[in-house]
C-alpha positions in Angstrom: 21.7 -47.1 -37.6 23.9 -49.8 -39.3 23.3 -53.5 -38.5 26.5 -54.6 -39.2 28.3 -52.6 -36.4 31.6 -54.1 -35.2 31.3 -55.2 -31.5 34.6 -54.6 -29.7 35.7 -55.1 -26.4 34.5 -51.8 -25.1 31.1 -52.1 -26.9 28.1 -50.5 -25.1 24.8 -52.7 -25.0 23.3 -50.3 -27.5 26.5 -51.1 -29.9 25.9 -54.7 -29.3 22.0 -54.3 -30.1 23.0 -52.5 -33.4 25.2 -55.5 -34.4 22.6 -57.8 -33.8 19.4 -56.0 -35.1 19.2 -57.9 -38.4 18.3 -60.9 -36.1 15.4 -59.1 -34.3 12.0 -58.8 -35.6 8.4 -58.3 -34.3 7.1 -61.3 -32.2 3.5 -61.6 -34.1 4.3 -61.1 -37.8 8.0 -61.4 -37.8 8.6 -57.8 -39.5 12.1 -56.5 -39.6 13.1 -53.8 -37.0 15.6 -51.0 -37.0 16.8 -48.6 -34.2 15.7 -45.3 -34.3 17.5 -43.3 -31.4 16.0 -44.8 -28.2 13.6 -47.2 -29.7 13.2 -49.9 -32.3 10.8 -49.5 -35.4 9.3 -51.2 -38.1 8.7 -49.9 -41.6 5.2 -49.3 -41.0 5.9 -47.3 -37.9 5.4 -49.8 -35.0 7.7 -49.1 -32.0 9.4 -51.4 -29.5 11.0 -49.3 -26.4 14.2 -49.5 -25.2 15.4 -50.0 -21.9 19.0 -49.2 -20.8 19.7 -50.8 -24.4 17.2 -53.9 -23.9 14.3 -54.0 -26.5 11.3 -54.4 -24.6 9.5 -57.2 -27.1 6.9 -58.6 -24.4 5.1 -55.2 -24.8 4.2 -56.3 -28.0 3.5 -59.7 -27.6 3.3 -61.6 -24.4 1.5 -65.1 -23.0 -0.1 -65.2 -19.9 2.3 -67.8 -18.7 5.0 -65.5 -19.3 3.6 -62.7 -17.6 3.2 -65.1 -14.5 7.1 -66.0 -14.9 7.9 -62.4 -15.4 6.0 -61.4 -12.1 7.5 -64.5 -10.0 11.0 -63.7 -11.3 10.6 -60.1 -10.3 10.4 -61.4 -6.5 13.0 -64.3 -6.3 15.5 -63.1 -8.8 18.1 -61.9 -6.2 17.9 -64.8 -4.3 18.0 -67.1 -7.2 20.9 -65.5 -8.4 22.6 -65.7 -4.8 22.2 -69.3 -4.5 23.9 -69.7 -8.0 27.2 -68.5 -6.3 27.1 -71.1 -3.2 30.4 -73.3 -3.7 28.2 -76.6 -3.7 26.2 -75.3 -6.4 29.2 -74.0 -8.6 30.8 -77.6 -8.1 27.9 -79.6 -9.2 27.3 -77.0 -12.1 30.9 -77.5 -13.3 29.7 -81.3 -13.5 26.6 -80.1 -15.4 28.7 -78.2 -17.8 31.2 -80.8 -18.5 28.4 -83.1 -19.6 26.5 -80.4 -21.7 29.5 -79.7 -23.6 30.3 -83.2 -24.5 27.1 -83.1 -26.6 28.0 -80.0 -28.3 29.4 -80.1 -31.8 32.8 -79.3 -31.9 34.1 -76.1 -33.8 32.2 -72.7 -34.2 28.7 -72.9 -33.0 28.0 -70.0 -35.3 25.0 -67.5 -34.5 23.4 -68.6 -31.0 20.3 -68.0 -29.4 19.9 -68.7 -25.7 16.1 -68.8 -24.5 14.8 -68.1 -20.9 18.8 -67.3 -20.7 18.7 -65.8 -16.9 22.2 -64.4 -16.3 23.3 -66.1 -19.7 24.4 -69.5 -18.6 25.1 -71.0 -22.0 26.8 -68.0 -23.1 29.0 -68.2 -19.9 29.8 -71.9 -21.2 30.2 -71.6 -25.0 30.8 -67.8 -25.5 34.4 -68.3 -27.0 32.9 -70.4 -29.5 30.1 -68.3 -31.0 30.3 -65.7 -33.8 27.0 -63.5 -32.6 24.6 -64.3 -29.8 21.4 -63.0 -28.7 19.8 -63.9 -25.2 16.0 -64.0 -24.6 14.0 -63.8 -21.5 11.1 -62.4 -19.8 12.5 -61.3 -16.7 14.3 -57.9 -16.7 16.5 -58.1 -13.5 17.7 -61.4 -15.0 18.7 -59.6 -18.0 20.3 -56.8 -16.3 22.7 -59.5 -14.8 23.0 -61.0 -17.8 24.4 -57.5 -19.3 26.9 -57.4 -16.4 28.3 -60.8 -17.0 28.8 -60.5 -20.7 29.6 -56.8 -20.9 32.6 -57.4 -23.2 31.1 -60.2 -25.4 29.2 -60.1 -29.0 25.7 -61.0 -27.4 22.7 -58.7 -27.1 19.8 -59.2 -24.3 16.3 -58.7 -25.0 13.0 -59.0 -23.4 10.6 -61.6 -24.9 8.4 -64.6 -24.7 9.9 -68.0 -25.7 6.6 -68.9 -27.3 6.5 -65.6 -29.5 10.3 -65.0 -30.2 11.2 -61.8 -31.5 13.9 -63.5 -33.7 14.2 -64.0 -37.4 13.4 -67.1 -39.3 16.1 -69.4 -40.6 19.0 -67.1 -38.6 20.5 -69.0 -35.7 23.2 -72.1 -36.1 22.3 -73.1 -32.4 19.9 -72.5 -30.1 20.5 -73.1 -26.1 18.1 -73.6 -23.2 19.5 -74.2 -19.8 16.7 -74.7 -17.3 14.0 -72.9 -19.5 11.9 -75.6 -21.1 10.2 -76.5 -17.6 9.1 -72.7 -17.3 7.2 -73.0 -20.3 3.7 -75.1 -20.3 3.1 -74.4 -24.2 6.0 -77.1 -25.3 4.5 -77.3 -29.1 4.5 -73.7 -29.3 8.1 -73.4 -28.0 9.6 -76.1 -29.9 7.9 -74.6 -32.9 9.6 -71.3 -32.6 13.0 -72.9 -31.8 12.7 -75.0 -35.2 11.4 -71.8 -37.1 14.5 -69.4 -35.9 17.3 -72.3 -36.8 18.8 -72.6 -40.0 18.6 -76.1 -41.9 20.6 -78.4 -39.8 20.9 -76.2 -36.9 20.9 -77.9 -33.3 19.0 -77.3 -30.1 20.7 -78.1 -26.9 18.8 -78.3 -23.6 19.6 -79.1 -19.7 16.5 -79.4 -17.8 14.9 -81.2 -14.6 13.3 -84.4 -15.7 10.8 -86.6 -13.4 11.2 -89.7 -15.2 11.8 -91.5 -12.0 8.9 -91.9 -9.6 10.6 -90.9 -6.5 11.6 -87.3 -8.2 7.8 -87.0 -9.4 6.8 -87.6 -5.8 9.1 -85.2 -4.4 8.6 -82.3 -6.6 4.5 -82.5 -6.5 5.3 -81.8 -3.1 8.2 -79.5 -3.0 6.8 -77.2 -6.2 3.7 -76.3 -4.3 5.4 -75.6 -0.7 8.6 -73.4 -1.9 8.0 -69.7 -2.6 11.0 -70.0 -5.2 8.9 -72.2 -7.3 5.8 -71.7 -9.2 3.9 -75.0 -9.8 1.5 -73.5 -11.9 4.0 -72.4 -14.7 6.9 -74.7 -13.9 6.9 -78.3 -15.0 9.8 -80.7 -15.3 10.2 -82.9 -18.3 9.3 -86.5 -18.9 10.9 -88.1 -21.8 7.5 -89.6 -22.9 6.0 -86.2 -23.3 9.1 -84.3 -24.6 10.5 -86.3 -27.7 6.9 -86.9 -29.6 6.3 -82.8 -29.2 9.9 -82.2 -30.5 9.1 -84.5 -33.5 5.6 -83.0 -33.9 7.2 -79.5 -34.1 9.6 -81.1 -36.9 12.7 -81.6 -34.7 14.6 -85.0 -34.7 15.8 -85.7 -30.9 19.3 -87.1 -31.1 20.4 -87.1 -27.5 18.6 -87.8 -24.0 20.9 -88.4 -21.0 20.1 -88.2 -17.3 22.4 -87.2 -14.4 22.1 -86.2 -10.8 20.9 -88.5 -8.2 20.5 -87.8 -4.3 23.6 -85.8 -4.0 21.6 -83.3 -6.5 18.7 -83.4 -4.4 20.9 -82.4 -1.2 23.1 -80.1 -2.8 21.7 -78.3 -5.7 18.4 -77.0 -4.0 19.5 -74.4 -2.0 16.8 -72.0 -3.4 14.6 -74.6 -2.2 15.6 -76.3 0.8 16.5 -73.9 3.6 19.0 -76.4 5.4 20.9 -76.6 2.3 22.0 -73.0 2.5 23.9 -73.6 5.5 26.0 -76.1 3.8 27.9 -73.5 2.0 29.7 -72.8 5.3 30.7 -76.5 5.8 34.6 -77.0 5.4 35.5 -79.0 2.7 32.2 -78.6 0.8 33.6 -78.5 -2.5 35.5 -81.8 -2.2 32.2 -83.2 -0.5 30.1 -82.1 -3.6 32.6 -83.7 -5.7 32.0 -86.8 -4.0 28.4 -86.9 -4.4 28.7 -86.3 -8.0 30.9 -89.4 -8.5 28.4 -91.3 -6.1 25.3 -90.0 -8.2 27.2 -91.3 -11.3 27.7 -94.6 -9.5 24.3 -94.7 -8.6 22.9 -94.2 -12.1 25.0 -97.0 -13.5 22.9 -99.5 -11.7 20.7 -101.6 -13.7 17.1 -100.3 -13.0 18.4 -96.7 -12.5 19.9 -96.0 -15.7 17.8 -93.1 -16.9 16.5 -92.1 -13.5 18.6 -88.9 -13.1 17.1 -85.4 -11.9 18.4 -83.7 -14.9 18.5 -84.4 -18.6 21.0 -83.3 -21.1 19.3 -83.3 -24.5 19.8 -82.4 -28.1 17.4 -82.2 -31.1 18.3 -81.3 -34.9 16.1 -79.4 -37.3 16.5 -81.4 -40.5 18.4 -80.0 -43.6 15.3 -79.8 -45.8 
């Protein structure tokens, strides 16, 4: 099949896959692949199965942590997706989207990879500014949702492990992870892979839970062990003192680290964790209340001594030009 198939508004998942095959490779040795009917093949005959247009690269290579996350999300994906549609979650996420976009380089983002993509949150945010995109996730239920969300976009979704990416080296202008890094224990392996697939000068954008402030470390130490929506063995919020040195060790240059969200975030953005929070969606005026808490959180984080104490970090790192 041609690797330059034009992606139209009526494209099927298979059409979109054909248009992105030149960006894909085997996760272990980076050998190129091409589509042969209902599968992908390498020149030496190795096969990757397709399921509804999704290449199952995790069958070729997958870490123990990724397999654990795959099992976890097969249990919680339905509830997780439902909570994203709560009005208080939508309002707070609009704020996070705005501050994330403030850090994105203006203009065409080029060819984009979204890792641990879920339903393609980054593509929902930046889709109009990309040339082509590939979303990678270990969870098939999340990928199926992403296909529904992005049915008319030049984006293909594949199953794979973020520490063994089935993506070609030096092929992407931008890489996004929104709430994905904290699911990966092997951070050096992850950042090495991001550097590998980025073109020289390419940028890595991320938005993640962060626990630099002592109160969030304390609360999360308890909540991560009690909530069935979380897996404390494979989920670990970021710390700046750990994250930026590992980025540098992988050959990336950290350029942005800004934190957002405080008490309002804890009360309004954890409906998958805090049971009482789910009832807030029925509260009259909850959207306006949420916007008020967003403002209050920003005021709290402007107080000397609390700067940098947010619950979420928006960060950027750059692959050097040479």
